[in-house]
C-alpha positions in Angstrom: 116.4 119.1 80.7 117.4 117.5 77.5 114.3 114.8 75.5 115.4 112.4 73.0 112.8 110.0 70.9 115.1 107.7 68.8 112.5 106.0 66.9 112.9 102.6 65.7 110.4 100.2 63.4 111.9 96.9 64.7 110.4 97.7 68.3 107.5 95.8 69.5 106.5 98.2 72.6 107.7 101.7 73.7 110.4 101.7 76.5 110.8 104.7 78.2 114.2 105.4 80.4 114.8 108.7 82.2 118.3 109.4 83.0 118.6 111.5 86.2 120.9 113.4 88.4 118.6 112.3 91.3 114.9 111.4 92.0 113.0 114.5 92.9 109.2 116.0 93.1 109.9 116.9 89.3 110.9 113.5 88.3 108.1 111.4 90.3 105.3 113.6 89.0 106.4 112.8 85.2 106.8 109.0 86.5 103.3 108.9 87.6 102.2 110.8 84.3 103.4 108.2 82.7 102.7 105.4 84.7 98.5 106.7 84.5 98.9 107.2 80.8 99.9 103.7 80.3 96.9 102.2 83.0 93.7 101.0 82.4 90.8 99.7 84.7 88.5 96.9 84.1 85.0 98.4 85.1 81.3 97.6 84.5 78.1 99.0 84.3 74.4 98.2 83.2 76.0 94.6 82.7 78.7 95.8 80.6 82.2 95.4 81.1 84.3 98.5 80.3 88.1 98.8 80.0 89.1 102.5 81.1 91.3 104.9 81.0 92.9 105.8 84.9 93.7 109.5 83.5 90.0 109.7 82.9 88.6 108.7 86.6 88.3 111.8 89.2 87.2 110.3 92.1 86.8 106.8 93.4 84.4 105.9 96.5 83.1 102.9 97.9 79.7 103.0 99.4 77.8 100.0 100.9 80.4 97.2 100.1 80.4 98.4 95.8 83.4 100.7 94.6 82.2 103.4 92.4 84.8 105.0 89.8 83.7 108.6 88.5 84.3 110.4 85.1 84.0 113.4 83.5 80.7 111.4 81.4 79.5 108.3 83.5 79.6 106.5 86.2 81.2 102.8 86.7 81.8 100.0 89.2 84.8 98.0 90.2 84.7 94.5 91.4 88.0 95.5 93.7 87.9 97.0 97.1 89.0 100.4 97.5 92.2 99.3 99.3 92.7 96.9 96.8 92.8 100.1 93.8 94.5 102.0 96.0 97.3 99.6 95.8 97.5 99.2 92.4 96.8 103.0 92.0 99.9 104.1 93.9 102.2 105.9 92.0 99.7 107.8 89.8 98.2 110.5 91.6 95.8 108.7 93.2 95.7 109.6 96.7 93.5 109.0 99.9 90.4 112.0 101.0 88.5 109.9 103.9 87.6 105.8 103.9 85.9 105.5 101.9 87.4 107.7 98.9 90.7 108.2 96.5 90.8 111.1 94.3 93.0 112.2 91.3 95.1 115.0 91.6 94.7 115.8 88.3 91.2 116.8 88.3 91.5 119.1 91.5 91.2 122.7 90.6 90.9 124.4 93.7 91.1 124.0 97.3 89.9 125.7 100.1 90.8 124.7 104.1 87.5 123.9 106.5 88.7 124.0 110.1 91.1 120.3 110.0 89.4 119.4 106.5 90.0 120.4 103.0 87.7 120.7 100.2 88.6 120.1 96.7 86.8 121.1 93.6 87.1 119.4 90.5 87.1 121.6 87.2 83.4 119.6 87.0 82.6 122.0 90.1 82.3 118.5 91.9 83.4 118.8 95.9 85.4 116.4 97.8 85.9 116.4 101.6 89.5 115.4 102.6 88.6 114.5 106.3 91.3 115.6 108.7 93.2 112.2 109.3 94.2 112.7 105.5 94.3 116.2 105.5 98.1 116.7 106.0 99.3 113.9 103.5 97.0 115.6 100.6 98.4 118.9 101.4 102.3 118.1 101.2 101.8 116.2 98.1 99.5 119.0 96.5 102.0 121.6 97.4 104.6 119.3 96.3 
């Protein structure tokens, strides 16, 4: 892989161009990482609004018609529904774990099988259960 960086003080924003023979899993991972670095989410906590990096989100859970985002340090609430966040985060290494949970694959430290489900453990020791409905897709994404 060849990497070229061109600096130009006349530019108003950074542009990334990827030239490749074909789009493969490695390029997809690279693009997902780049997208995640640049994406922000507006969330709230204690009646205050915050802008957070999507890369900091470990998982997202919907409970009682409310959507919560969990990071290493805080829990925030989003005004968006889970399916809206799933659409917004498509291509950013977030996968569906169950009908009420999305997770960031970049925070997964280990995976274990439990019958037809998967149990994911994050670096902070958080355990997430992937239901059997989503287990095959999660396995496939994590193995690629």
